[in-house]
N, C-alpha and C positions, 0 to 999 in steps of 0.2 A: 477406551482406546489408549494405548501407551503414547506418551508424548513423542517419542522418537518416530513411531509409526505415523502419527499425525503430521509431523513436519516432513517426513519422507514423501507422503502422498501430496502434500501441498507443493513441494519442490517439483515433483513430476508434472503436475498440472501447470505450474508457473513456467517451467522451462519449455513447455510445449509452445508457448506464445512469446517466450523471452529467451531466445537462443543466445543472446549476448551474455546472459548470466553464466552459462556454462563456459563460454569462451573466456570471460573475465576470471572465473575461478581457475581455469587452466593456466592463465597468466601468472596468478599468484603461486599456484602449486609448482609451476616450472621454476620458480624462484625460491623453492624450499619452504613455502608457507602452508600452514593448515588454516583453512578458511572456516571461521566460526561465525554463526549467524547471531547477530545482536537482537533483531526483532523482525516481525512481519506485520503487514497492515492489510486491513479489509475495509471495503466500503459497502454501505447498504442504505436502504430507504427507511426513514422513520415512519411510524404509524402504518406498518405493513406486517405481513406474517413473518418477515425476516428482519424486523426492527432490532435495534441493539438489545433491548431488554428480552427479546426472544432468543437471541444468540448467546447472550452471556451465560445462561445455565450450562451450555455445552462446554464452555471454558472452565467454569467452576467444577464441573464433573471431572475434568482432567487435572484438577489441582491448582488452577489459576485463581487469583483474587484481583479485584479492581483496586488500584491505588492512585488514580489520578483522573480528573475530568477536565475537559477543555471545550471552549466555544470559539468558533470561527465565524464571526459576524458577516464578513464580506463574502464568504463562500457558503453561508447558510448551512453550517454543519455544527454538530456537537460530537464529542468523542470521549472515549475512556481508554485507559491503558491498563494492562494486566501483567502480572508476573507470577511465576510458579511459587507456591508456598514452600515446597521442600527442595525442589531441584533448582539450585541457584544458577546453574549453567544453562538452564532451559531458555530458549529465546523469549523475549518479551513480545507482547501482542498489542497492537494499536487498532482499535475498532472505531470507525466513524460512521455517522449516518446523516443523510441529507434531509433537511427540514423543508419538505416539499411545499408546505403552505406559505413559505416566504418567497417563493418564486413567482414570476408573472403567471397570469391565468392560463395562457396557452401552454406553458410548460407544465403547469399542474394538471391540465387535462391529459396531456400526453402520458405523464408518469402515472396518473391514476388508472389509465387504461392498461398500462403494463402491470401495475401492482394487482389489478383485478384478476390477472391470469395466474398469480402465485397461489398454489394450494394452501388452504388454511393451516394444514398440518405439515407444511414444508420442512419445519425444523424437527427432525426426529433423532438426530445424532450428529456427531462431529463432521460427517461427510457433507453437511450443508456448506461447509467452507470451501469445497472445491466442485460445487454443482454448476458453476457458471450461470448462464441465463436460465431463469425459471419462467420465462415469458417468451413470446415470439419476438423475432427481430423487428425493431421499429422500421418505419419507412425512412428513406434518406431525407425527406423533407422534415420529418419530426426530429431526426438526429441533428440536422442543421439548426433547427430552432433551439434545441437544447444546448448545442455548442455556443450559440450566441449569448446565452444567459448563464449557463453553468457547465463548464468543462467536466466537472465531476459528474453531473447528471448524464451527460452525453456518454462518458466513459462507462458508467454503470449500466446504462441502457443496452450497451452492446457487449460488454465483457462479463457482467454479472458477478456472482459470488465466487471469488478466487483471490488469492493473495496478490495484491497489486505490486508489492515489492518484497524482496528479502534484503537483508542488510549485512554487509561485511563489518565485523567488529575489528576496527583498526587496533584496538587495545591488545588483541591477541596475535597480531602480526609481529614477526621477529625482525624483519628487515625494513619495515616502513613505520617509522615512529610518528610521523606527522600526516595530517590529512592532505597537505600540499604535495607530499611525495606520492601519495596514492593518486591524486588528481593528475599529476604530471605523467605518471605511468599511463593512465587512461587516455590522456590527450595525445601522448606520443604514439599510442596504438590506434588513434583515429576515432575514438569514441566521442560522441557529442554529450556534453555535460549540461545540466540545468544551470543557467546563469542568472536566474531570477534572484535579485538581491546579492549577486556575487556568486562565485563558484563555491565558496564556503558559507554555509548558513550557521550562525552562532559563533562562539568564541570561547577560548579557555576561561575567560571571566564569567561566562554563563555556564561553564562546566560541560558543555556539549557542542561539538562541531560536527556538521553533517554536509554531505554532498551527494549527488546522484547523477546517473546517466539520464538522458532523455529516453522515453519509452521506446521499446522496439515497435515495429510496425507489422500489422497483419492486414491481409485483404479480406473483406467481408462482403457478403451479399445481403442487401437490405430487402425489406418485405416486398418491394415492387420489382425486385430483380436487378436493381442497380448494384454495381460493385464499386468499392472504394477502399483505399488504404487508410487505416486509422491507427491511433496509438494503442498498444497493448499494455505491457508492464515494464518496469524499470528496475535497476539495481542501485541500492543505496550504500553509503559508507559512513560509519559513525565512529568518532573518537570521543570517549568520555573522560572527564577529568575529576580528580579528587577534590572534594569540598573542604572547607576549613576544618570541619569536624573529623577529617581523615577518611570519610566514607565516599566511595566512588558514586558519582551522580548516576542514578538509574532511571530517571523519568524522561519527560519530553518537554519541549519548549514550543509554545503556540506560534511564536514568530518564525521559528525554523520550519515547523510542520506546514504552516501556511504556504511557504515557498516550495517545499518538497512536493506538495500536492500538484504543483504546476508541471511536474515531470511528465504527466500524461496529457498535457495540452496539445491541441491539434496543430498549433503553429510552433 
């Protein structure tokens, strides 16, 4: 699959549950901006038919290579990031997986039941990245249990395989040179931003600044028929800085990413 086709399909699936992203893009375009995507991110289950090592070959087949690994102890995650070998303007990809065996036993039981429903041959092509849930909807009680111990697990149990965010590259904007200007535009338009650790995660000294909206909301029906409004996906904004060697920083920072994950929290 061509990289442009891959991201076009991801965007269509993403905006189905994240209408704020289209509205925010329109805000920038109305101000004469061309919105360039810095990166997208996916969540998955470790030790499953859709584990990180099962998904990675689909990215390498499109010309991507891994160039960084991360560990989030408090959230029980590990992650890798990927960039395209030849298409330098192609968005980067951040892929994380939940280490289920680090969660409490009741959460493990719930998640293992969901994973058991995933076909062993689920990963057959890049379309896996927009397949959403490959298991039945959990019960509301199970969802509440997951929320208590892992917002990431609760989100993944209901939203499944899809991009949980796209990212506006502030570096490519013509009229917004700082992340503070971008944040102020969004606040003025009434968008709720992720304030965990402050509106801006990172700093010029770390060569990366990030901010994000809080996730849009969708109404879902749980296995028992109960309906509830839950977080879907969010929109991120990234400003990258030039390092002392003159090269623009192109990776990620664990401290930033740890806080960005909270953009899909239920509260």
